[in-house]
C-alpha positions in Angstrom: -61.2 -24.2 -6.4 -60.0 -23.4 -9.9 -57.2 -21.3 -8.4 -55.6 -24.2 -6.5 -54.5 -26.2 -9.6 -53.0 -23.1 -11.2 -51.0 -22.3 -8.0 -49.8 -25.9 -7.9 -48.7 -25.7 -11.5 -47.0 -22.4 -10.9 -45.2 -23.8 -7.9 -43.9 -26.7 -9.9 -42.8 -24.3 -12.7 -41.0 -22.1 -10.1 -39.3 -25.1 -8.5 -38.2 -26.5 -11.8 -36.9 -23.1 -12.9 -35.1 -22.7 -9.5 -33.5 -26.2 -10.0 -32.4 -25.1 -13.5 -30.9 -21.9 -12.1 -29.1 -23.8 -9.4 -27.7 -26.3 -11.9 -26.4 -23.3 -14.1 -24.8 -21.8 -11.0 -23.1 -25.0 -10.2 -21.8 -25.3 -13.8 -20.5 -21.8 -13.7 -18.8 -22.4 -10.4 -17.1 -25.5 -11.9 -16.0 -23.5 -15.0 -14.6 -20.8 -12.7 -12.6 -23.4 -10.8 -11.2 -24.9 -14.0 -10.2 -21.4 -15.3 -8.5 -20.6 -12.0 -6.5 -23.8 -12.3 -5.6 -23.4 -16.0 -5.2 -19.7 -16.4 -1.9 -19.1 -14.6 -0.2 -21.9 -16.7 -1.7 -20.5 -19.9 -0.5 -17.0 -19.1 3.0 -18.3 -18.2 3.2 -20.3 -21.5 1.9 -17.3 -23.5 4.4 -14.9 -22.0 7.2 -17.3 -22.5 6.3 -17.8 -26.1 6.0 -14.0 -26.7 9.4 -13.4 -25.1 11.0 -16.3 -27.1 9.6 -14.8 -30.3 11.1 -11.3 -29.4 14.5 -12.7 -28.4 17.0 -11.9 -31.1 18.8 -14.8 -32.8 22.5 -15.0 -32.9 23.7 -15.0 -36.5 27.0 -16.8 -37.2 28.9 -17.4 -40.4 30.1 -20.9 -41.0 33.5 -21.7 -42.4 32.0 -24.0 -45.0 30.2 -21.2 -46.9 26.7 -22.1 -45.7 24.1 -19.5 -45.1 24.1 -17.5 -41.9 21.5 -18.7 -39.5 20.8 -19.1 -35.8 23.6 -20.3 -33.7 24.0 -23.9 -32.7 25.9 -25.0 -29.6 27.5 -27.8 -31.7 29.4 -25.3 -33.9 33.1 -25.1 -33.0 33.5 -21.4 -33.9 30.5 -20.5 -31.9 32.2 -20.7 -28.6 34.9 -18.3 -29.7 32.4 -15.9 -31.1 30.4 -16.0 -27.9 33.5 -15.5 -25.8 34.5 -12.5 -28.0 31.0 -10.9 -27.7 31.0 -11.6 -23.9 34.4 -9.8 -23.7 33.0 -6.8 -25.7 29.9 -6.7 -23.5 32.1 -6.8 -20.4 34.2 -3.9 -21.7 31.1 -1.9 -22.5 29.7 -2.6 -19.0 33.0 -1.6 -17.4 33.0 1.7 -19.4 29.4 2.4 -18.5 30.2 1.8 -14.8 33.2 4.2 -15.0 31.0 6.9 -16.6 28.3 6.5 -14.0 30.9 6.7 -11.2 32.4 9.8 -12.8 29.0 11.5 -13.0 28.1 10.6 -9.5 31.4 12.0 -8.2 30.8 15.3 -10.0 27.3 15.6 -8.6 28.3 17.7 -5.5 30.1 20.3 -7.8 27.0 20.5 -10.0 24.7 20.8 -7.0 26.9 23.7 -5.6 26.8 25.5 -8.9 23.0 25.1 -9.2 22.5 26.5 -5.7 24.7 29.5 -6.6 22.7 30.1 -9.8 19.5 29.9 -7.9 20.7 32.3 -5.3 21.7 34.8 -8.1 18.2 34.4 -9.6 16.6 35.1 -6.2 18.7 38.2 -5.9 17.5 39.4 -9.3 13.9 38.8 -8.3 14.4 40.9 -5.1 15.9 43.8 -7.1 12.3 45.0 -7.8 12.7 44.8 -11.5 15.5 47.3 -11.8 17.6 46.4 -14.8 21.2 47.6 -15.0 21.5 50.2 -17.8 24.2 48.1 -19.6 21.6 45.4 -20.3 18.9 47.8 -21.5 18.2 47.9 -25.2 18.9 51.2 -26.8 15.9 52.4 -28.7 16.4 54.2 -32.0 13.7 56.4 -33.2 
């Protein structure tokens, strides 16, 4: 009979421990739901701030002799400076496109020459290692 009270006490302990574990699981599940809801926004904000920190600032010189600093859209000379830089960038892009087009158009010629060279190398390999006497090094003793 002494064993029965111990088993009842053990059952109560096990049940209370089980309830505690279930409560912890429910709390963890709630935290996971909160993280899933907040994490994408946090990552988006973090990435945006990192990119903003790495973005170069446009330095302009004011006509009033003030220090150069980041550009403001309210500056009158800023629009002309931006237009000039945009034109320079457009010219550079156009030049780059022309070079790429030129390289692409010369690709068949380069490919033909490569095939010719590869065929010559294959012929050399098939010659069983015979080297023309003109290319042999003369040995002096």
